C-alpha positions in Angstrom: 26.0 -234.3 11.5 23.7 -236.1 14.1 25.2 -238.0 17.0 24.3 -241.3 15.7 25.9 -241.0 12.5 29.0 -239.2 14.4 29.2 -242.5 16.5 28.7 -245.1 13.3 31.6 -242.6 12.3 33.2 -243.8 15.1 33.2 -247.4 14.9 34.2 -246.9 11.1 37.5 -245.5 12.2 38.7 -248.1 15.1 41.2 -250.0 12.5 42.8 -246.4 11.4 42.6 -245.1 14.7 40.4 -241.6 15.9 41.4 -238.9 17.9 38.5 -236.9 19.4 39.8 -233.8 21.6 36.8 -233.2 24.4 36.6 -229.8 26.2 35.9 -230.6 29.7 34.9 -227.5 31.5 35.7 -225.8 33.8 35.6 -228.1 36.8 32.2 -228.5 38.0 31.1 -231.9 36.9 27.9 -230.6 35.4 29.4 -228.2 33.4 30.6 -230.7 30.7 28.3 -231.1 26.9 26.5 -233.9 26.4 27.9 -234.4 23.5 31.3 -234.9 25.3 30.0 -237.3 27.9 28.5 -239.3 25.4 32.2 -239.4 23.7 33.8 -240.6 26.5 31.6 -243.5 26.9 32.6 -244.2 23.1 36.2 -244.1 23.9 38.8 -247.1 23.8 41.4 -244.9 25.2 41.0 -241.7 27.5 44.2 -239.5 27.9 43.4 -236.4 30.3 45.3 -233.3 32.0 45.5 -232.5 35.6 43.0 -229.8 34.8 40.5 -232.2 34.6 38.2 -233.1 37.4 38.2 -236.9 37.8 34.6 -237.9 38.5 34.4 -237.4 34.9 36.3 -240.5 33.7 33.4 -242.6 35.3 31.8 -242.3 31.6 34.5 -243.4 30.6 33.3 -246.9 31.5 35.4 -249.1 28.9 38.2 -247.6 28.3 41.8 -247.6 29.2 42.6 -243.9 31.7 45.9 -242.4 31.4 47.1 -239.0 33.2 49.1 -237.1 31.1 48.9 -233.6 33.1 51.3 -231.3 34.6 51.1 -230.7 38.6 53.3 -227.7 40.2 55.5 -227.9 37.3 55.7 -232.2 37.1 55.4 -233.1 33.8 53.4 -237.1 33.6 54.8 -236.8 29.5 56.4 -234.1 27.6 54.2 -233.0 24.5 56.1 -235.2 22.5 55.5 -238.2 24.4 51.4 -237.2 24.4 51.6 -237.2 20.1 52.9 -240.1 20.1 50.9 -242.0 22.6 48.0 -240.9 20.6 49.2 -242.3 17.4 50.0 -246.1 19.3 46.9 -245.7 21.4 44.7 -244.9 18.3 46.6 -247.2 16.2 46.5 -250.6 18.6 43.2 -249.7 20.2 40.7 -247.3 18.1 39.1 -244.0 19.5 41.6 -242.0 21.5 39.5 -239.2 23.9 42.4 -236.5 24.7 40.6 -234.8 28.0 40.9 -231.2 28.5 40.1 -228.8 30.8 37.9 -225.6 29.5 37.8 -225.7 26.0 40.8 -227.4 24.2 41.0 -224.5 21.5 41.2 -221.8 24.2 45.3 -222.6 25.5 45.0 -226.6 25.2 47.4 -227.6 22.6 43.9 -229.0 21.0 44.4 -227.9 17.5 48.2 -228.8 17.9 47.7 -232.5 18.8 44.6 -232.5 16.4 47.1 -231.7 13.4 49.2 -233.9 14.7 47.2 -236.8 14.8 46.0 -235.7 10.9 49.6 -235.6 9.6 49.7 -239.3 10.7 46.9 -240.6 8.9 44.4 -240.6 12.1 41.0 -239.4 12.0 40.8 -236.2 14.1 37.3 -234.5 15.7 37.0 -231.9 18.2 34.2 -231.5 21.2 34.0 -228.1 22.4 34.3 -227.2 26.2 33.1 -224.3 28.3 35.8 -222.2 28.6 36.8 -221.3 31.7 37.9 -217.7 30.9 33.8 -216.9 30.7 32.7 -219.4 33.0 34.5 -218.7 35.8 34.1 -215.0 36.1 30.3 -216.0 35.6 29.9 -218.0 38.3 31.3 -215.4 40.6 28.7 -213.2 39.2 31.0 -211.1 36.7 30.2 -210.3 33.5 33.1 -210.3 30.7 30.8 -207.2 29.4 28.3 -205.1 30.7 26.5 -202.6 29.3 28.2 -199.4 30.2 31.1 -200.4 31.7 33.2 -202.6 29.0 32.3 -203.0 25.1 34.9 -206.1 24.7 37.4 -208.2 26.3 40.2 -210.0 25.9 41.5 -213.5 27.0 45.7 -213.6 27.2 47.9 -216.0 28.4 49.9 -214.9 31.4 53.0 -217.2 30.6 54.0 -217.5 26.7 56.0 -220.6 25.8 59.1 -218.6 26.1 57.9 -218.2 30.1 57.5 -214.8 29.2 54.8 -212.5 30.2 52.8 -211.6 27.0 53.4 -208.5 25.0 49.2 -208.4 24.6 48.8 -207.5 28.4 50.3 -204.3 27.8 48.0 -203.7 25.1 44.9 -204.3 26.8 46.1 -202.3 29.4 45.6 -199.4 27.7 42.0 -200.6 26.4 38.5 -200.2 28.1 37.9 -203.7 27.3 38.1 -206.2 30.3 41.0 -208.1 30.8 41.0 -212.2 31.8 44.1 -213.7 32.1 45.1 -217.0 32.2 48.2 -219.2 33.5 49.4 -215.2 34.5 49.7 -215.8 39.0 53.7 -216.1 38.0 53.4 -212.8 36.8 51.5 -210.9 38.8 54.0 -207.9 40.1 53.8 -207.0 36.2 50.8 -207.2 35.3 50.6 -204.9 38.2 52.9 -202.5 37.2 51.9 -202.3 33.5 48.1 -201.1 34.7 49.8 -199.1 37.3 52.2 -197.3 34.1 48.6 -197.3 32.7 47.2 -194.7 35.5 44.9 -197.6 36.5 45.9 -198.7 40.2 42.3 -197.9 41.1 41.2 -200.4 38.5 38.9 -203.0 40.3 40.8 -206.9 40.1 39.3 -210.4 40.8 41.3 -213.3 41.2 39.6 -217.1 41.4 41.2 -220.1 42.1 40.0 -223.3 41.2 36.9 -221.8 39.7 33.6 -223.5 39.6 34.7 -226.2 42.3 33.8 -227.1 45.6 37.3 -225.6 47.1 37.2 -222.4 45.1 38.9 -219.2 46.5 38.4 -215.5 45.9 40.0 -212.3 45.6 38.8 -209.3 45.3 40.7 -206.0 44.9 42.2 -203.3 43.0 45.4 -203.0 41.1 46.9 -201.6 43.8 46.2 -203.6 46.6 45.6 -207.1 44.7 49.1 -208.4 45.3 48.8 -208.0 49.6 45.5 -209.7 49.2 46.7 -212.7 47.0 49.3 -212.8 50.0 46.5 -212.7 52.5 44.1 -215.1 51.1 46.9 -217.4 49.9 46.0 -217.6 46.3 47.5 -219.4 43.7 47.4 -221.5 40.6 45.0 -222.7 39.0 43.8 -219.3 38.8 41.9 -216.6 37.0 42.4 -212.5 36.4 39.6 -210.2 35.9 40.2 -207.1 35.5 37.7 -204.2 34.5 35.1 -201.9 36.0 32.7 -205.2 35.7 34.2 -206.8 38.6 32.3 -204.0 40.5 29.3 -206.0 39.0 29.3 -209.0 41.8 29.0 -206.3 44.6 26.5 -204.6 43.2 24.6 -208.0 43.0 25.1 -209.5 46.2 23.3 -206.2 47.7 20.4 -205.8 45.4 19.7 -209.4 46.4 19.9 -209.0 50.3 18.1 -205.8 49.5 15.5 -208.2 47.8 15.7 -210.8 50.6 15.1 -207.9 53.1 12.2 -206.6 51.6 10.4 -210.1 51.2 11.2 -211.0 54.6 9.3 -207.7 55.6 6.8 -208.7 53.2 6.3 -212.4 54.9 6.0 -210.2 58.9 2.5 -208.4 57.2 
């Protein structure tokens, strides 16, 4: 469907209400899609999360802006309240945009909110975002797959709705795949023990805090030493954990760049 026809559809939907769930990307304001920007421009209300870069809200010039995120365990709204806010604002104002960090369908409750809205008679739509699970490692020159190193990757939540470490981490630790763990910093000691138990104490690991943002922080180590590095660098949430041989690619690429720069410098002296 074309953007023009989609916007026309939005206008038609104001009487019954429309929810569009939009992915804001990982943090860098340029890592948002053109369709997401145009959806924000067409919003009547924007409900946004804590991981959303607030500079993106400038695109919602005509919208009511409501923060519904969570910071350091403090909720502005509980999920049930957010659901009700979506319904009430959509029916009173028209087009509600639910703006979420990364991609709303990757541990973002986007699908749950769409289902709830649809069950209450709202029209629903979704605009995908660039997932932090792929883009944050990429910004640090860490691929999640690399020929000869990793043929696949896992993306796992570190903390389930029961506040426990996902059992999938233990399965992933047995594989040769790259393992990307979101929301896992509080479970880092458990993660380390699982990988040690599989004989992977020397496996490379990277932790990236505030990925793609100006205040980004990085820690690179092995499974054996990562806890000490986290303490030294004072790394904390929001952060992404990447485990696998692909982490070595970053240093290899930096060395290649440095070598190239040295060779160019020598040529310029001739």
